[in-house]
C-alpha positions in Angstrom: -34.9 33.6 29.8 -31.6 32.6 28.3 -29.3 30.8 30.7 -26.0 32.5 31.6 -23.2 30.1 30.6 -19.4 30.6 30.7 -17.1 32.2 28.3 -13.7 30.5 27.9 -10.9 33.0 27.7 -7.7 31.4 26.4 -4.9 33.8 27.2 -1.8 31.7 26.5 -0.6 33.0 23.1 0.9 29.6 22.1 -2.3 27.7 22.9 -4.1 25.6 20.2 -7.7 24.7 20.5 -9.0 21.2 19.4 -12.0 18.9 19.8 -12.1 15.7 21.6 -15.6 14.1 21.7 -17.9 16.8 23.1 -15.1 18.7 24.8 -13.0 21.7 24.0 -9.4 21.0 24.6 -6.5 23.5 25.1 -3.1 22.3 24.1 0.3 23.9 24.4 3.1 22.1 22.5 0.8 19.1 22.1 0.3 18.9 25.9 -3.2 19.1 27.1 -3.6 22.1 29.5 -7.4 22.3 29.9 -10.7 20.7 28.8 -14.4 21.6 29.1 -17.6 20.2 27.7 -18.9 22.5 25.0 -22.4 22.5 26.4 -21.0 24.5 29.4 -20.0 27.3 27.0 -21.6 30.2 25.3 -18.4 31.6 23.8 -14.7 31.1 23.4 -12.2 34.0 23.1 -8.7 33.1 22.1 -5.8 35.6 22.5 -3.0 34.4 20.2 -2.1 33.1 16.8 -1.9 29.3 16.7 -5.7 29.0 16.3 -8.2 26.1 16.3 -8.8 22.9 14.5 -11.4 22.8 11.7 -13.2 20.1 13.7 -13.5 22.4 16.7 -14.7 25.3 14.5 -17.5 23.1 13.1 -18.3 21.9 16.6 -18.7 25.4 17.9 -20.8 26.4 14.9 -23.2 23.4 15.3 -23.5 24.2 19.1 -24.0 27.9 18.6 -20.8 28.8 20.5 -19.1 31.9 19.2 -15.4 31.5 18.7 -13.5 34.8 18.6 -9.8 35.4 17.8 -8.0 38.4 19.2 -4.3 39.3 19.1 -2.4 38.6 22.3 -2.9 42.3 23.0 -6.7 42.2 22.6 -7.1 43.5 19.0 -10.0 41.9 17.2 -9.0 39.5 14.4 -12.0 37.3 13.4 -15.0 35.3 14.5 -16.3 31.9 13.6 -20.0 31.5 13.6 -22.5 28.9 12.2 -25.2 29.5 9.7 -27.5 32.5 10.2 -30.5 31.3 12.2 -32.2 34.7 12.7 -35.8 35.2 11.6 -35.6 36.5 8.0 -38.6 38.7 8.6 -37.0 40.4 11.6 -33.8 41.0 9.7 -35.7 42.5 6.7 -37.5 44.8 9.2 -34.1 45.8 10.7 -32.7 46.6 7.2 -35.7 48.6 6.2 -35.7 50.7 9.4 -32.0 51.3 9.1 -32.8 53.1 5.7 -35.5 55.4 7.3 -34.0 58.6 8.9 -36.8 59.1 11.3 -36.4 55.5 12.7 -32.6 55.8 12.8 -32.9 59.1 14.8 -35.3 57.5 17.4 -33.0 54.6 18.1 -29.8 56.6 17.9 -31.2 59.0 20.4 -32.2 56.2 22.7 -28.8 54.6 22.6 -27.0 57.9 23.4 -29.5 58.9 26.0 -28.6 55.7 27.8 -24.9 56.3 27.4 -25.0 59.9 28.7 -27.3 59.0 31.5 -25.1 56.2 32.7 -22.0 58.2 32.3 -23.6 60.9 34.4 -24.5 58.2 37.1 -20.9 56.9 37.1 -19.8 60.5 38.1 -22.6 61.0 40.6 -22.0 57.6 42.3 -18.3 58.5 42.6 -19.1 61.9 44.1 -21.5 60.3 46.6 -19.0 57.7 47.7 -16.0 60.1 47.8 -17.0 63.6 48.7 -13.4 64.7 48.5 -13.7 64.4 44.7 -16.0 67.4 44.5 -14.7 70.2 42.4 -16.1 72.8 40.0 -15.3 71.0 36.8 -16.8 67.6 38.0 -20.0 69.4 39.2 -20.2 71.3 35.8 -19.8 68.1 33.9 -22.6 66.4 35.7 -24.8 69.4 35.0 -23.9 69.6 31.4 -24.5 66.0 30.8 -27.9 66.5 32.2 -28.5 69.3 29.7 -27.3 67.2 26.8 -29.8 64.5 27.8 -32.7 67.0 27.5 -31.3 68.2 24.2 -31.6 64.7 22.8 -35.4 64.7 23.5 -35.9 67.3 20.8 -33.3 66.2 18.3 -34.4 65.2 14.8 -31.0 64.9 13.0 -28.6 62.0 13.1 -25.5 64.2 12.7 -26.7 66.4 15.6 -27.1 63.3 17.8 -23.5 62.3 16.9 -22.3 65.8 17.8 -24.0 65.6 21.2 -22.5 62.3 21.8 -19.0 63.6 20.9 -19.3 66.5 23.2 -20.6 64.3 26.1 -17.8 61.8 25.6 -15.2 64.6 25.6 -16.2 66.2 28.8 -16.9 62.8 30.5 -13.4 61.5 29.8 -11.8 64.7 30.8 -13.1 64.3 34.4 -12.8 60.6 34.6 -9.2 61.0 35.7 -10.7 62.6 38.9 -12.2 59.2 39.7 -8.8 57.5 39.8 -7.8 57.4 43.4 -4.5 55.4 43.4 -1.3 55.5 41.2 -2.6 58.6 39.6 0.8 59.3 38.0 0.6 56.2 35.9 -3.1 55.7 35.6 -4.7 58.6 33.8 -6.3 59.3 30.4 -4.6 61.5 27.9 -8.0 61.9 26.2 -9.5 58.8 24.6 -7.0 57.0 22.4 -7.9 53.7 20.8 -5.6 52.4 18.0 -3.3 52.2 19.6 -3.9 53.1 23.2 -1.3 55.6 24.5 -1.6 55.2 28.2 -2.4 52.5 30.8 -5.9 53.5 31.4 -6.7 53.6 27.7 -5.2 50.2 27.3 -7.4 48.8 30.2 -10.6 50.4 28.8 -10.0 49.2 25.3 -9.5 45.6 26.5 -12.7 45.6 28.4 -14.5 47.2 25.6 -13.3 44.3 23.4 -14.8 41.9 25.9 -18.1 43.8 25.9 -18.2 43.9 22.1 -17.9 40.1 22.0 -20.8 39.6 24.3 -23.0 42.2 22.5 -22.4 40.6 19.1 -23.3 37.2 20.5 -26.4 38.6 22.1 -27.6 40.2 18.8 -26.9 37.0 16.9 -28.9 35.0 19.5 -32.0 37.1 19.1 -31.8 37.0 15.3 -30.5 40.5 14.5 -27.6 41.4 12.1 -24.8 42.9 14.2 -23.5 44.6 11.1 -26.5 46.8 10.3 -26.8 49.7 12.8 -28.7 52.9 13.3 -26.2 55.2 14.9 -22.9 53.8 13.5 -22.7 53.9 9.7 -22.3 50.7 7.8 -18.7 49.7 7.1 -17.3 46.4 5.9 -16.2 44.3 8.8 -17.6 46.5 11.5 -20.5 45.3 13.8 -22.4 48.7 13.7 -25.4 47.5 15.6 -23.2 46.0 18.3 -21.4 49.3 18.7 -24.8 51.0 18.8 -26.0 48.8 21.7 -22.6 49.0 23.5 -23.0 52.8 23.9 -25.5 52.6 26.8 -23.6 49.7 28.4 -20.0 51.0 28.3 -20.2 53.3 31.4 -21.9 50.8 33.6 -20.2 47.5 32.6 -16.7 48.7 31.4 -15.8 52.1 32.8 -16.9 51.2 36.3 -14.9 47.9 36.2 -11.8 49.7 34.9 -12.0 52.2 37.8 -12.6 49.5 40.4 -9.6 47.5 39.1 -7.3 50.5 39.4 -8.6 51.9 42.7 -8.5 48.5 44.4 -5.0 48.0 43.0 -6.0 44.7 41.4 -4.1 46.0 38.3 -0.8 47.7 38.8 1.6 49.7 36.7 4.0 46.8 36.3 1.3 44.9 34.4 1.6 47.3 31.4 4.4 47.6 28.8 5.2 50.3 26.2 6.2 49.3 22.7 8.7 51.2 20.6 5.8 52.9 18.8 4.5 54.3 22.1 1.5 51.8 22.1 0.7 50.5 25.6 -0.4 46.8 26.1 -1.2 44.7 29.0 0.9 41.6 30.0 -0.6 38.2 30.3 -1.0 38.2 34.1 -2.9 41.4 34.0 -5.2 40.2 31.3 -6.0 37.2 33.4 -6.8 39.4 36.3 -9.1 41.5 34.2 -10.8 38.5 32.7 -11.4 37.1 36.1 -12.9 40.3 37.3 -15.1 40.5 34.2 -16.4 37.0 34.6 -17.1 37.6 38.3 -19.0 40.9 37.4 -21.2 39.0 35.0 -22.4 36.7 37.8 -23.8 39.6 39.9 -27.5 40.0 39.9 -29.5 43.2 39.3 -33.0 44.2 39.0 -33.6 45.3 35.3 -35.2 48.8 35.5 -37.6 48.1 32.6 -38.6 44.5 33.0 -38.5 44.7 36.9 -37.0 41.2 37.0 -33.7 40.0 38.5 -31.1 39.0 36.0 -27.3 38.4 36.1 -25.4 41.2 34.7 -24.0 38.9 32.1 -27.3 38.7 30.5 -27.8 42.5 30.2 -26.7 42.6 26.6 -29.0 39.8 25.7 -32.0 41.5 27.5 -31.3 44.7 25.6 -31.0 43.0 22.3 -34.4 41.2 23.1 -36.0 44.5 23.8 -34.7 45.9 20.6 -36.3 43.0 18.7 -39.6 43.7 20.4 -39.5 47.4 19.2 -38.6 46.3 15.7 -41.6 44.0 15.6 -43.8 46.8 17.0 -44.6 44.8 20.2 -43.6 47.9 22.2 -43.9 51.6 21.4 -40.2 52.5 21.8 -36.9 51.0 22.6 -36.1 51.2 26.3 -32.4 51.8 26.8 -30.8 50.5 30.1 -30.6 53.2 32.7 -28.4 52.5 35.7 -30.2 53.6 38.9 
C-alpha cells in the first residue's frame, strides 16, 4: 500500500519556490520562510504567480512529486510532472476501452452510482443527526435519489447516464442549503455556479474540489493511468477527464461534507470572503489556510474501505479507487467497485 505523505500548500501569493540540496525552500523577497525535505512530500500546490526555479521543477519530476500551480483564488493554471512511467499496455487498454461504448457505459454508470449513493448518504446522515431538518422536500429528494440509482442499473446509453447525473445533482444541490445550520443568510447555494462562483458556499466548494482534483490526478498518474482519457467526461484538450470521472463518487464524501462542517462549526466565516466588481466570490488568504488545514487533517483520518475491508487513511482513498480501476481494466476483477460511503 502506498504511504500517505504530505502535500505542501504554499498560500502566500508572493512566494517563490526553490531547491537547496534535497530540500524544497519557500522564499518571499529572497528571505527564506520555510523548508522541507522533498522525500517527505507527495505533492506541492502553489497559490500565486512568482513560480518555481527550473532546478526545483526538475527535482520534483525526478522524485515523482507533482507540482501544481493555481491562481491565488484557486483556479487551476498548470502542473509540472516528470516522464510518463505508466505501463504502456495498461494505457493502451484504457484508450481502447474508452472507444467502446459498452465499456464506457459500465464505468460511467459505476462512477455516477457512487456519486448519487454518497450524495444520498450525506442527506441521510444529516437528517439522522438533526431531526429538525426533516421536511417534505428533503425526504422526497432522498427517495428520488434512490430511484435514480436503480434506474442506472438498467441504463445502456451514455447520454442517459449524463441526464440522470444532471437531475441528481440539481435536486441534491437544491436541498443542500437545508444542511447549512449557521449564517444561513450568507452561506447558501444559488444553484451550482463554477466559473466564477457567485456565492460564498460555491466558492468554498469549488476550492475544495480543486484540492480533490489535484489528489485524484496524482493518484491516476501513480497507478499508471492517463488522467486525460475518461469514460464519462468527453475528451477535451487540457481537461483531466478520467480524474473528473473518478472525482464524481468522492465529491459528496470528501468535499461536500467538509464544506458543510467548516460552515456549521463556524471555522469559516462570512468575513473570509470577498466579492469582486464582476460579482465573483473569492476566499481570502486566512480562510484558504483554514480550509487547507482542515483538508490535510481530514486526510489523516482512518476508515475501513468497504470493498477491500482494510483500514486506510482517507487521504489514500483516491489512490485505492485508481488502483481498483486498473484491476478492472486488466480484467483482474469483474467490475469496477465505486466507493460507497456507509
